[in-house]
C-alpha positions as CSV (number, residue, x, y, z in Angstrom):
1,M,49.8,-19.7,31.1
2,T,48.5,-21.1,27.6
3,L,49.3,-19.2,24.4
4,M,46.0,-18.1,24.1
5,E,45.9,-16.5,27.2
6,Y,49.3,-14.9,26.5
7,I,47.9,-13.1,23.4
8,N,44.9,-11.7,25.1
9,Q,46.4,-10.1,28.1
10,E,46.0,-6.7,26.6
11,K,43.6,-4.9,24.0
12,R,46.2,-4.6,21.3
13,G,47.9,-6.6,18.7
14,Y,50.5,-9.4,19.5
15,L,53.3,-9.9,17.2
16,L,55.5,-13.3,16.5
17,P,58.0,-12.1,13.7
18,F,60.0,-14.3,11.6
19,M,62.9,-11.9,11.0
20,G,65.5,-14.7,10.3
21,A,69.0,-13.3,9.2
22,S,68.0,-9.7,9.8
23,G,70.2,-9.4,12.7
24,P,73.7,-10.4,11.7
25,I,74.0,-7.7,9.2
26,M,72.9,-5.1,11.9
27,T,75.6,-6.3,14.3
28,G,78.3,-7.0,11.8
29,K,79.0,-10.6,12.7
30,T,78.7,-13.4,10.6
31,M,76.3,-16.5,11.1
32,E,79.3,-18.7,12.3
33,D,80.4,-16.1,14.6
34,I,76.8,-16.0,16.3
35,Y,76.4,-19.7,16.2
36,S,79.6,-20.3,17.9
37,S,79.2,-17.8,20.8
38,P,76.5,-17.6,23.5
39,Q,77.6,-14.1,24.1
40,E,77.1,-13.0,20.5
41,Q,73.8,-14.8,20.8
42,L,72.9,-12.6,23.5
43,I,74.2,-9.4,21.8
44,L,72.0,-10.3,18.7
45,A,68.8,-10.9,20.7
46,E,69.2,-7.8,22.8
47,K,69.9,-5.8,19.7
48,M,66.8,-7.3,17.8
49,N,64.5,-6.8,21.1
50,E,65.6,-3.1,21.1
51,K,65.3,-2.4,17.6
52,F,62.2,-4.5,16.6
53,P,60.5,-5.3,19.8
54,S,57.8,-8.1,19.6
55,D,56.1,-10.3,22.1
56,F,58.7,-13.1,21.8
57,I,62.3,-13.1,21.8
58,Y,64.3,-15.7,19.6
59,A,67.9,-16.7,19.1
60,L,69.2,-16.7,15.7
61,D,67.3,-19.1,13.6
62,E,68.6,-22.8,14.1
63,G,68.6,-23.2,10.2
64,N,70.3,-26.4,9.0
65,I,71.8,-27.2,12.4
66,F,70.7,-30.8,12.1
67,C,72.3,-31.4,8.8
68,D,75.5,-29.5,10.0
69,V,75.9,-31.9,13.0
70,L,75.2,-34.9,11.0
71,G,78.1,-33.8,8.6
72,V,76.0,-33.0,5.4
73,P,78.0,-30.8,3.3
74,L,76.7,-27.2,3.3
75,K,77.1,-23.8,1.7
76,K,77.5,-21.4,4.3
77,P,76.9,-17.7,3.2
78,E,78.3,-15.1,5.9
79,Y,75.0,-13.3,6.4
80,D,72.4,-15.6,5.4
81,F,71.2,-19.4,6.2
82,S,73.3,-22.4,5.0
83,M,72.2,-24.6,2.1
84,V,72.6,-28.2,1.7
85,M,74.9,-29.1,-1.3
86,T,74.5,-32.8,-1.5
87,H,72.0,-35.5,-0.4
88,P,74.2,-38.3,1.1
89,V,71.5,-40.8,2.1
90,K,70.5,-43.0,-0.5
91,S,69.8,-46.3,1.2
92,I,69.3,-47.9,4.8
93,K,73.0,-48.6,4.5
94,D,73.9,-45.0,4.0
95,L,71.4,-44.2,7.0
96,E,73.3,-46.5,9.4
97,K,76.5,-44.7,9.3
98,L,74.8,-41.8,10.7
99,E,74.7,-41.3,14.6
100,I,71.8,-39.3,16.4
101,P,73.6,-36.3,18.0
102,D,73.3,-36.1,21.7
103,P,72.4,-32.4,22.4
104,Y,74.4,-32.4,25.8
105,T,77.5,-33.6,24.2
106,N,77.6,-32.5,20.7
107,E,79.7,-29.2,20.7
108,R,77.5,-27.2,18.3
109,M,74.2,-28.1,20.2
110,K,75.9,-27.4,23.5
111,I,76.6,-24.0,22.6
112,N,73.2,-23.3,21.5
113,L,71.9,-24.7,25.0
114,K,74.2,-22.1,26.9
115,S,73.1,-19.4,24.4
116,L,69.3,-19.9,25.0
117,K,69.9,-19.9,28.9
118,L,71.8,-16.7,28.6
119,I,69.2,-15.1,26.7
120,L,66.5,-16.3,29.1
121,E,68.6,-15.0,31.9
122,N,68.6,-11.4,30.4
123,I,65.5,-10.8,28.6
124,D,62.1,-11.5,30.2
125,K,60.0,-12.5,27.1
126,P,58.9,-16.0,26.0
127,L,61.8,-17.6,24.2
128,F,60.9,-18.9,20.7
129,V,62.8,-21.3,18.4
130,S,62.0,-22.5,14.9
131,L,63.1,-26.1,13.9
132,Q,63.0,-28.2,10.8
133,G,60.5,-31.1,11.0
134,P,61.3,-34.8,10.4
135,F,60.1,-34.9,6.8
136,T,62.0,-31.7,5.6
137,L,65.1,-33.1,7.4
138,A,64.6,-36.2,5.7
139,V,64.3,-34.4,2.3
140,Q,67.5,-32.7,3.1
141,L,69.3,-36.0,3.6
142,A,67.9,-38.0,0.8
143,G,66.6,-35.3,-1.9
144,A,63.1,-34.5,-2.6
145,T,63.0,-36.6,-5.8
146,E,64.5,-39.7,-4.4
147,L,62.4,-39.4,-1.3
148,L,59.2,-39.2,-3.0
149,K,59.9,-42.0,-5.3
150,A,60.7,-43.9,-2.3
151,T,57.5,-43.3,-0.7
152,I,55.9,-45.7,-3.5
153,K,59.1,-47.8,-4.2
154,N,60.7,-48.4,-0.9
155,P,58.6,-47.5,2.1
156,D,60.7,-49.3,4.5
157,F,63.7,-47.0,3.8
158,V,61.2,-43.9,4.2
159,K,59.9,-45.5,7.4
160,K,63.5,-45.8,8.9
161,L,64.6,-42.6,7.7
162,L,61.7,-40.7,9.4
163,E,62.4,-42.7,12.5
164,F,65.7,-41.4,12.6
165,T,65.0,-37.8,11.6
166,G,62.2,-37.9,14.2
167,E,64.5,-39.1,16.9
168,V,67.0,-36.3,15.8
169,V,64.4,-33.5,16.0
170,D,62.7,-35.1,19.4
171,R,66.2,-35.1,21.3
172,Y,67.1,-31.7,20.5
173,A,63.6,-30.2,21.0
174,R,63.4,-31.9,24.6
175,A,66.8,-30.5,25.3
176,I,66.1,-26.7,24.3
177,V,62.6,-26.9,26.2
178,G,64.7,-28.0,29.3
179,A,67.0,-24.8,28.5
180,G,63.8,-22.7,28.9
181,V,62.4,-22.4,25.4
182,K,58.7,-21.3,25.8
183,M,57.4,-21.9,22.2
184,I,58.9,-24.2,19.4
185,S,57.6,-23.9,15.8
186,I,58.3,-27.0,13.5
187,A,58.7,-25.8,10.1
188,E,57.7,-28.7,7.5
189,P,57.6,-26.8,4.1
190,S,58.6,-29.9,2.1
191,T,55.5,-31.8,3.1
192,V,53.6,-29.7,0.5
193,M,54.9,-32.2,-2.0
194,L,53.0,-35.0,-0.4
195,A,49.4,-36.2,-1.3
196,P,47.2,-35.4,1.4
197,K,46.3,-39.0,2.0
198,K,49.9,-39.6,3.0
199,F,49.9,-37.1,5.8
200,P,48.6,-39.2,8.8
201,M,51.2,-41.8,8.5
202,I,54.2,-39.8,7.1
203,V,53.8,-36.5,8.8
204,V,51.2,-36.6,11.7
205,D,52.3,-39.6,13.3
206,N,56.0,-38.5,13.7
207,L,55.0,-34.9,14.6
208,N,52.8,-36.3,17.6
209,K,55.7,-38.4,18.7
210,I,57.8,-35.1,19.1
211,F,55.0,-33.0,20.6
212,E,53.9,-35.5,23.3
213,N,57.3,-35.1,25.0
214,L,57.3,-31.2,24.9
215,N,56.1,-29.0,27.9
216,C,55.8,-25.8,25.8
217,W,53.7,-23.9,23.3
218,K,54.0,-26.0,20.2
219,C,53.2,-24.5,16.7
220,V,53.8,-25.9,13.0
221,H,54.6,-23.7,10.1
222,I,54.2,-24.9,6.3
223,C,54.8,-22.6,3.4
224,G,52.6,-22.5,0.4
225,D,48.8,-23.5,0.0
226,T,47.9,-25.6,3.0
227,T,44.1,-25.7,2.6
228,K,44.0,-29.6,2.1
229,I,46.7,-30.2,4.7
230,Y,46.3,-28.0,7.9
231,P,43.1,-30.0,8.9
232,Y,45.5,-33.2,9.1
233,I,48.2,-31.0,11.2
234,L,45.3,-30.2,13.6
235,K,45.2,-33.8,14.8
236,T,48.7,-33.3,16.2
237,K,49.3,-31.8,19.8
238,I,49.7,-28.4,18.7
239,D,48.6,-24.9,20.2
240,A,49.0,-23.0,16.8
241,F,49.5,-23.2,12.9
242,S,51.3,-20.6,11.0
243,F,50.1,-19.8,7.5
244,D,51.8,-18.6,4.3
245,Q,50.9,-15.3,2.8
246,I,49.0,-16.6,0.2
247,M,46.2,-17.8,2.5
248,D,43.1,-15.8,3.3
249,M,43.4,-15.4,7.0
250,E,39.7,-14.5,7.7
251,K,38.3,-17.4,5.6
252,I,40.9,-19.9,7.5
253,I,40.3,-18.5,11.2
254,E,36.2,-18.9,10.5
255,N,36.6,-22.5,10.2
256,F,39.6,-23.1,12.6
257,P,39.5,-24.7,16.1
258,K,38.7,-21.9,18.7
259,D,41.0,-23.6,20.9
260,K,44.2,-23.5,18.9
261,V,45.9,-20.1,17.6
262,V,46.1,-18.9,13.7
263,I,49.4,-17.5,13.1
264,G,50.3,-15.2,10.0
265,N,50.7,-13.9,7.4
266,L,52.1,-10.6,6.2
267,D,54.0,-10.9,2.9
268,P,57.6,-11.2,3.8
269,V,58.7,-10.7,0.2
270,Y,56.8,-7.9,-1.7
271,L,55.4,-6.2,1.6
272,L,58.4,-6.2,3.9
273,G,61.1,-6.7,1.5
274,R,59.9,-4.4,-1.2
275,G,57.2,-2.2,0.2
276,S,57.3,1.3,1.5
277,V,57.3,2.2,5.1
278,Q,53.6,3.5,4.8
279,E,52.5,0.5,2.9
280,V,54.1,-1.8,5.6
281,A,52.3,0.4,8.4
282,D,48.6,0.2,6.3
283,K,48.8,-3.6,5.6
284,T,49.7,-4.4,9.0
285,A,46.9,-2.2,10.5
286,E,44.5,-3.5,8.1
287,L,45.3,-7.0,9.1
288,H,44.9,-6.4,12.7
289,E,41.6,-4.4,12.4
290,K,40.2,-7.4,10.2
291,M,41.2,-10.1,12.9
292,K,40.8,-8.0,16.2
293,K,37.4,-10.0,16.9
294,Y,39.3,-13.1,17.1
295,N,40.9,-14.0,20.2
296,N,42.7,-17.0,18.7
297,Y,44.6,-14.7,16.2
298,L,48.4,-13.7,16.6
299,M,50.1,-11.7,13.8
300,G,53.2,-13.1,12.2
301,F,54.7,-13.4,8.7
302,G,54.0,-15.7,5.9
303,C,57.5,-17.0,6.5
304,S,60.9,-15.6,7.4
305,C,61.7,-12.4,5.7
306,A,65.0,-11.9,3.6
307,N,68.1,-10.3,5.4
308,T,67.7,-7.4,2.7
309,A,64.3,-6.3,4.0
310,P,64.7,-2.5,4.9
311,I,65.2,-1.8,8.4
312,E,62.5,0.8,8.3
313,N,60.1,-1.7,7.2
314,L,60.7,-4.1,10.1
315,E,60.6,-1.3,12.7
316,A,57.1,-0.3,11.1
317,V,55.9,-3.7,11.4
318,S,57.1,-4.1,15.0
319,K,55.5,-0.7,15.9
320,W,51.9,-1.4,14.1
321,G,51.9,-5.1,15.0
322,R,51.7,-4.5,18.6
323,A,49.8,-1.2,18.4
324,N,46.5,-0.9,20.5
325,Y,43.2,-0.7,18.7
326,E,42.6,2.9,19.1
327,E,46.0,3.8,17.5
328,I,45.4,1.4,14.5
329,R,41.9,3.1,13.9
330,E,43.6,6.3,13.8
331,L,46.2,5.2,11.5
332,L,43.6,3.8,9.1
333,K,41.5,7.1,9.2
334,N,44.6,9.0,7.9
335,T,45.4,6.7,4.9
């Protein structure tokens, strides 16, 4: 079954939420508690599926797993994603000190593979995982300013770095698909810093090398204004593209390939994080009402919502994001 076929099985809204770090606070377990235990991963997935049912199931976001296993210094909050503290790769010599991790022998990655298999054995929904893309991982390793300078002054370094990060992402992506992951979204937020003309060689080619090896539904997510960028990404072997909340979904989908899915784009900050339950219900219903005529639309968030987003708001988006169209019309009549 294709992603398009999956989201058109019933006459209702389909929802792929990015709830990120909302689960650990609910379970009282820290990020590291969950990352280190397949059983805790399952408990979290079951809790999220019960509290905020959607059309996909997902393990705790992989976050900075690549930087973690490569030994990059990280700040690790208990209930939020880790942050890179320093950028250790400044030269090809620095790069040569790193080894591409083997997902089947690296302890952290092995635990994740066990977690994914355990979730699949217990929850019958497509399993979704989001991963850092090659360019964004390269920015984490080398630093944004230095890497952008190197695209002009030291292209050989950039080429070798992207070959390395591409292989890191590729090996792990193939391993998790082998474990049963049905949909992978590669997040490349750092690419918005690039001039569009650099996309074919620096971004598109590296994504294609990864996607051509994956037998799953494939998506790319990029934050910000991607008006000039996403046409390049459409040249990769993707099934879907996920858009930031600042983008006009109706305008986008009118010119989007009909055989690819548009995902987005409820505001995770001002709506889900700070809005009222009624505002969340209304905006979710309004977006579905506008987009229901397009069979290649899947509701999602503009990005991952903060772990401080009110539980009631996430419950509301879960309910109305998957409501049938008659229910949505009734809600809108009464507002």
